[in-house]
C-alpha positions in Angstrom: -6.5 5.1 -13.7 -9.7 6.9 -14.2 -9.6 10.4 -16.0 -10.8 12.5 -12.9 -8.2 11.0 -10.7 -5.2 11.5 -12.8 -6.0 14.9 -13.7 -6.6 16.1 -10.3 -3.3 14.3 -9.1 -1.2 16.1 -12.2 -3.0 19.2 -11.2 -1.9 19.4 -7.5 1.4 18.3 -8.4 2.2 21.2 -10.8 0.1 23.7 -8.2 2.6 22.1 -5.8 5.8 22.6 -7.7 5.3 25.4 -10.1 4.5 27.6 -6.7 7.7 27.9 -5.0 9.1 31.0 -3.6 12.7 32.6 -3.4 12.9 32.2 0.5 13.5 28.4 -0.5 16.7 28.1 -0.4 19.9 30.4 1.2 22.6 31.7 -1.0 19.8 32.4 -3.6 21.0 30.1 -6.5 18.7 27.1 -6.3 15.7 29.3 -5.7 16.8 32.2 -8.0 16.9 29.8 -10.9 13.4 28.2 -10.1 11.9 31.4 -9.3 13.1 32.9 -12.7 11.7 29.6 -14.4 8.3 30.1 -12.7 8.3 33.8 -13.6 8.6 33.1 -17.1 6.7 30.2 -17.5 3.8 32.4 -16.3 4.6 35.2 -18.6 4.9 32.8 -21.3 1.4 31.2 -20.3 -0.3 34.8 -20.1 1.4 36.3 -23.6 -1.7 36.6 -25.7 0.4 38.4 -28.5 3.9 37.0 -29.6 3.4 33.1 -29.4 1.2 30.5 -30.9 -0.8 27.9 -28.9 2.1 25.2 -30.3 5.0 27.4 -29.7 3.5 28.5 -26.1 3.3 24.9 -25.2 6.7 24.2 -26.3 8.3 26.8 -24.6 6.7 26.2 -21.4 7.9 22.6 -21.7 11.3 23.7 -22.1 11.5 25.8 -19.2 9.9 23.3 -17.1 12.3 20.7 -17.9 15.2 22.9 -16.5 14.0 22.5 -13.2 11.9 19.5 -13.0 13.1 16.0 -13.6 9.8 14.5 -15.1 11.8 11.7 -16.8 12.8 10.6 -13.1 9.5 11.1 -11.5 7.8 9.0 -14.6 10.4 6.6 -14.3 9.9 6.3 -10.2 6.2 6.3 -10.6 6.0 3.4 -13.3 8.7 1.2 -11.0 9.1 -2.2 -12.1 6.6 -1.6 -14.6 9.1 0.4 -16.7 10.9 -2.8 -17.8 8.1 -3.5 -19.5 8.4 -1.0 -21.8 10.7 -0.9 -24.8 12.8 1.9 -25.5 10.2 3.9 -28.1 7.5 3.0 -25.4 9.6 4.4 -22.7 9.9 7.7 -24.7 6.2 7.8 -25.7 5.1 7.3 -21.9 7.3 10.2 -20.8 6.2 12.6 -23.3 2.7 11.9 -23.1 2.7 12.3 -19.3 4.8 15.6 -19.6 2.0 16.7 -22.3 -0.8 15.9 -19.3 1.3 17.8 -16.8 1.5 20.9 -18.8 -2.2 20.7 -19.6 -3.0 20.3 -16.2 -0.9 23.6 -15.3 -2.4 25.6 -17.8 -6.0 24.7 -16.9 -5.6 25.3 -13.2 -3.4 28.4 -13.4 -4.3 30.1 -16.5 -6.6 32.6 -15.3 -6.4 32.3 -11.7 -5.0 34.1 -8.6 -1.6 33.3 -7.7 -1.1 30.7 -4.9 0.1 31.8 -1.5 3.3 29.5 0.0 4.1 29.4 3.7 7.3 27.3 3.9 7.7 25.6 7.6 11.2 24.2 7.2 13.5 22.1 5.4 14.7 18.8 6.4 18.0 17.5 5.0 17.3 13.9 3.8 20.8 12.9 2.8 24.0 14.6 1.4 22.1 14.9 -2.2 18.3 15.2 -1.1 16.3 17.5 0.9 12.7 18.0 2.0 10.8 21.0 2.4 7.6 21.3 4.2 5.0 24.1 3.1 1.4 25.0 2.9 -0.2 26.4 -0.4 -3.2 28.6 -0.5 -5.3 28.6 -3.7 -8.7 29.6 -4.2 -9.5 29.3 -0.7 -8.1 25.8 -0.4 -5.2 25.0 2.1 -3.1 22.1 1.4 -0.2 20.8 2.8 2.8 19.9 0.6 6.0 18.8 0.8 8.6 18.9 -2.0 11.4 16.3 -2.6 14.5 17.6 -4.6 17.5 15.9 -5.6 20.9 16.9 -6.6 20.9 15.5 -9.7 24.4 15.0 -11.2 24.6 17.5 -14.5 21.3 19.0 -13.6 21.6 20.7 -10.2 18.8 20.6 -7.7 15.5 19.0 -9.3 12.2 18.2 -8.0 11.6 14.5 -8.2 8.6 14.0 -5.8 5.9 15.8 -4.1 3.8 14.9 -1.1 0.2 16.3 -1.0 -1.4 16.0 2.4 1.1 13.7 3.3 0.6 11.5 -0.1 3.2 11.0 -2.3 2.7 11.8 -5.9 5.1 8.9 -7.1 3.6 6.5 -5.1 -0.1 7.6 -5.9 1.1 6.9 -9.6 3.1 3.7 -9.0 -0.3 2.1 -7.6 -2.1 3.2 -10.5 0.4 1.9 -12.8 0.6 -1.4 -10.7 -3.4 -1.5 -11.0 -3.0 -1.2 -15.0 -0.5 -3.8 -15.7 -2.2 -6.5 -13.7 -4.7 -6.7 -16.6 -3.4 -4.6 -19.7 0.1 -3.8 -21.3 2.5 -1.0 -22.0 0.3 -0.5 -25.9 -3.1 -0.1 -23.7 -1.4 2.4 -21.2 -0.1 4.5 -24.4 -3.5 4.4 -25.8 -5.1 5.3 -22.6 -2.7 8.4 -22.1 -3.4 9.5 -25.7 -7.1 9.3 -25.1 -6.6 12.0 -22.1 -4.5 14.3 -24.1 -6.8 17.4 -25.1 -6.3 20.0 -27.7 -3.8 22.7 -26.2 -5.5 25.8 -25.5 -2.7 27.9 -23.7 
């Protein structure tokens, strides 16, 4: 799990999930909630006066956790390896990867242009899951993105996976985690993730 690879994956994930538009759903409820969250995250990110670095980071994380089930994403990405972590380690890994997601997002979009989204269609995967196909135009790059959302009990519609150019984020992570656990343990994974955490600069 090399540093450039995981950082690029994290940045693409957040570029995809945080660029949704209100046309995503009919009857406006899931889309309006998502759009409002995104707007507030971006406003918070560009707030240069009222919030300090740590307060800003915490507010962004709180906002994102309302709409994106990082715990589900991370559990699914670890797959069978999740059972190799005790309860404390599971919490540590979830928090560390969430921090990496925030950092990737702030670096990618802090001073950049607003991504342009073109939604191509919605497919019902089951009674509680949907997939929305789209393209994302950002910094002269066009990326095919499909969002997978589940209607999670007690949470509503939540992003649980994103496909970028046909590649599942969860599957990509799982492959990297599988490779890690072939020769290393949970403690070493936590040390690796900690080494990737930079000083927040939001």
